[in-house]
C-alpha positions in Angstrom: 88.6 169.0 182.9 88.5 165.6 181.4 85.4 164.5 179.6 84.5 160.9 179.2 82.3 159.8 176.2 81.3 156.8 174.2 81.8 156.6 170.5 79.6 154.4 168.4 79.9 153.3 164.8 77.3 152.1 162.3 78.9 148.7 162.5 77.3 148.3 165.9 80.6 148.3 167.8 80.9 150.7 170.7 84.2 151.6 172.2 85.4 153.7 175.2 86.9 157.1 174.7 88.2 159.9 176.9 88.0 163.6 175.4 92.4 165.9 171.8 93.1 167.1 168.4 95.6 165.5 166.1 97.8 165.9 163.2 99.1 163.2 161.1 102.3 162.2 159.4 102.8 159.3 157.1 105.8 157.2 157.6 107.7 154.7 155.6 106.3 151.3 154.4 106.8 148.2 156.5 109.2 146.6 154.1 111.6 149.5 153.6 115.2 148.5 154.2 117.4 150.3 156.6 119.2 152.3 153.9 115.9 153.9 152.9 114.8 154.8 156.5 115.1 158.5 157.2 117.6 159.4 159.9 115.0 160.3 162.6 115.7 160.7 166.3 113.4 158.7 168.5 113.6 159.8 172.2 112.3 157.5 174.9 110.1 155.3 172.8 106.8 154.6 174.5 105.6 150.9 174.9 102.4 151.4 172.9 101.6 148.8 170.2 98.8 147.9 167.8 96.9 144.6 167.9 93.8 143.2 166.2 91.3 140.5 167.1 91.9 138.9 163.7 94.5 139.1 160.9 92.5 137.2 158.3 89.0 138.3 157.5 86.5 138.9 154.6 85.4 142.2 153.1 82.8 143.9 155.4 83.9 141.7 158.3 84.4 143.7 161.5 88.1 143.9 162.4 88.7 145.2 166.0 91.9 147.1 166.6 93.2 147.8 170.0 96.1 149.7 171.6 98.3 147.7 174.0 100.7 148.9 176.6 102.7 146.1 178.3 103.4 148.2 181.3 99.7 148.6 182.1 97.9 145.7 183.8 95.4 144.0 181.5 91.8 145.2 182.2 93.0 148.7 183.4 94.1 150.0 180.0 90.8 151.9 179.4 91.4 153.9 182.6 95.1 154.4 182.7 96.2 154.6 179.0 94.4 157.8 178.2 96.1 159.7 180.9 99.5 158.2 180.2 99.4 159.2 176.5 97.4 162.5 176.8 100.6 164.5 176.6 101.3 163.4 173.1 100.9 166.0 170.3 99.2 163.5 168.1 98.4 159.8 167.9 97.0 158.4 164.6 96.1 155.1 162.9 96.5 154.8 159.2 95.8 152.2 156.5 98.3 152.3 153.7 96.8 153.7 150.5 93.9 155.5 152.2 93.7 159.2 151.8 93.1 160.1 155.5 94.1 158.9 158.9 92.0 158.1 162.0 92.8 160.3 164.9 93.1 158.4 168.2 93.9 161.6 170.2 91.8 164.8 169.8 91.5 168.1 171.7 88.1 169.2 172.8 87.9 172.4 174.9 90.0 171.9 178.0 89.9 168.1 177.7 90.8 165.5 175.3 89.4 162.4 173.6 91.3 159.2 173.5 90.3 156.1 171.5 92.0 152.8 172.6 89.7 150.4 170.7 87.9 150.7 167.4 86.3 148.6 164.7 87.0 148.9 161.0 85.6 147.4 157.8 87.7 146.8 154.6 85.8 147.0 151.3 88.2 145.4 148.9 90.3 142.2 149.2 94.0 142.4 149.7 96.8 142.6 152.2 96.5 145.9 154.2 99.4 147.5 156.0 98.2 149.5 159.0 100.3 151.9 161.0 100.3 153.5 164.5 102.2 156.8 164.9 102.6 159.1 167.9 104.4 162.4 168.1 105.7 164.6 170.8 107.7 167.8 170.1 108.2 166.7 166.5 109.7 163.4 167.5 108.1 160.1 166.8 107.8 158.4 170.2 105.2 155.8 169.2 105.6 153.6 166.2 104.1 150.2 165.3 102.5 148.4 162.3 100.7 145.2 161.4 99.2 143.5 158.3 95.6 142.3 157.8 94.7 139.9 155.0 91.2 140.5 153.6 89.5 138.0 151.2 86.3 138.3 149.1 84.8 134.8 148.9 81.0 135.5 149.3 78.6 135.5 146.4 78.0 139.3 146.5 80.0 141.6 148.8 79.6 139.7 152.1 76.3 138.1 151.1 76.0 134.3 150.6 72.7 133.7 148.9 72.0 130.4 150.7 72.4 131.9 154.1 71.4 135.6 153.9 71.3 137.5 157.2 70.0 140.8 158.3 66.9 140.8 156.1 65.3 144.3 155.9 68.1 145.8 158.0 70.1 148.5 156.4 73.6 147.9 157.8 76.4 150.5 157.6 80.1 149.5 157.5 82.6 152.0 158.9 85.8 153.0 157.3 86.5 155.5 160.2 86.8 158.4 157.7 89.9 157.0 156.0 88.5 156.7 152.5 86.0 159.6 152.6 82.9 157.5 152.2 81.1 154.5 153.7 78.9 151.7 152.3 75.5 150.4 153.4 74.0 147.0 152.5 70.3 146.1 152.6 69.2 142.6 152.0 65.5 142.0 151.2 63.1 139.2 150.2 59.8 140.0 148.5 57.5 137.4 146.9 60.1 134.7 147.6 62.7 136.8 145.6 65.9 137.4 147.4 68.0 140.5 146.5 70.6 142.8 148.0 71.3 146.5 147.6 74.4 148.7 148.1 74.4 152.4 148.7 77.1 155.0 149.6 77.3 158.0 151.9 80.0 160.6 152.1 81.8 161.7 155.2 81.9 165.4 154.3 78.3 165.7 153.1 75.6 167.4 155.1 72.5 165.3 154.3 70.2 167.8 156.0 70.3 170.1 152.9 70.3 169.8 149.1 73.6 168.6 147.7 74.1 169.5 144.0 76.5 167.0 142.5 75.9 164.3 145.1 74.2 162.0 142.6 77.2 162.2 140.3 79.5 161.3 143.2 77.4 158.3 144.0 77.5 157.0 140.5 81.2 157.4 140.2 82.0 155.7 143.5 79.6 152.8 143.1 80.5 152.0 139.4 84.3 152.1 140.2 83.9 150.0 143.3 81.9 147.2 141.7 84.3 147.2 138.7 87.2 146.9 141.1 85.5 143.9 142.7 84.0 142.1 139.7 85.7 143.4 136.6 84.3 145.3 133.6 80.5 145.4 133.2 79.0 142.9 130.8 76.5 145.5 129.5 76.6 149.3 129.4 75.9 152.2 127.1 73.1 150.8 125.0 69.9 151.7 126.9 67.7 149.2 125.0 70.1 146.4 125.5 70.4 147.2 129.2 66.6 147.2 129.7 66.3 143.9 127.9 69.1 142.3 129.9 67.7 143.6 133.1 64.3 142.0 132.4 66.0 138.7 131.6 68.4 138.5 134.4 66.6 140.1 137.3 63.3 139.0 138.9 62.7 141.6 141.7 60.4 144.5 140.9 62.3 147.6 142.2 61.7 151.3 141.6 64.2 152.7 139.0 64.3 155.2 136.2 67.3 153.9 134.4 69.7 150.9 134.3 73.3 152.1 133.6 75.5 149.0 133.9 75.1 145.2 134.4 77.8 142.9 135.8 77.6 139.1 135.7 79.5 136.7 137.9 79.2 133.0 138.5 76.7 133.4 141.3 75.3 136.9 141.0 73.8 139.4 138.6 74.6 143.0 139.5 73.2 146.3 138.2 73.9 150.0 138.7 70.4 151.7 138.7 69.2 155.2 138.9 66.1 156.6 140.7 65.6 160.4 140.4 64.9 162.1 143.7 63.9 165.7 144.3 66.1 168.4 145.8 69.4 166.6 145.0 68.7 164.0 147.7 70.8 161.0 148.5 70.6 157.5 147.1 69.7 158.3 143.5 72.2 155.7 142.4 72.5 152.2 144.0 73.7 148.7 143.3 71.1 146.0 142.9 72.1 142.3 143.0 70.3 139.0 142.8 71.4 135.3 142.7 71.9 133.7 139.3 69.0 131.4 138.2 
């Protein structure tokens, strides 16, 4: 029996699916020369390719990827493609450098699930190589790749202080499980003070129960991420100095027990803050940011 379902991501993009399990295999980089290519037999390559709605975007922008089969009439892919490719052993999408792949074909009971269109958010600037791989009987019968260029030009993450959107809406940005965690951004305005917050959730964590060690993971990921984006913190270590700088640089009154790091950019002041919660709950660490001046 074939089951039809709808998958929906936090990024507010819904896409069609048909119910299959997958395995994944990395393959060579786009720019490998022929001498380095493994001698691999490809039998009856299938006309399945990878396309995207944009090849240039900013961090946290939604990039929509889609599978394309030139032998299927446009507009009928959602109905015909799942059945045509359901006999594959696996079909996966991969971002070079990420630790996991996104399974486009998965088993479920006597049916299968097939994803032909999905959204993805990139958290760091750079040129990303993405790959599509399909296997049947240990032979690669689907193979395609493309590059996406991601920039970071906003004032803080995807926030431009002079045109802030989504006030008081906590927005999640999906990575489709490829990096093991996802980020959420909450923009707020209180007493005419504008500020933004960043939190992180982990794919493998059951948030319905206590999670010892969760806070430490939050701290590690958030600190490393902001450092990757904006460089080394301007202030850290000395608690008295951190508290003094926080009072001077930030105007918003936010609940916190401790300030751990402060970054300064041309347009934003950014801090890693800690708020203790009971029972090893989530969001003990978060990033707080405000415009300069």
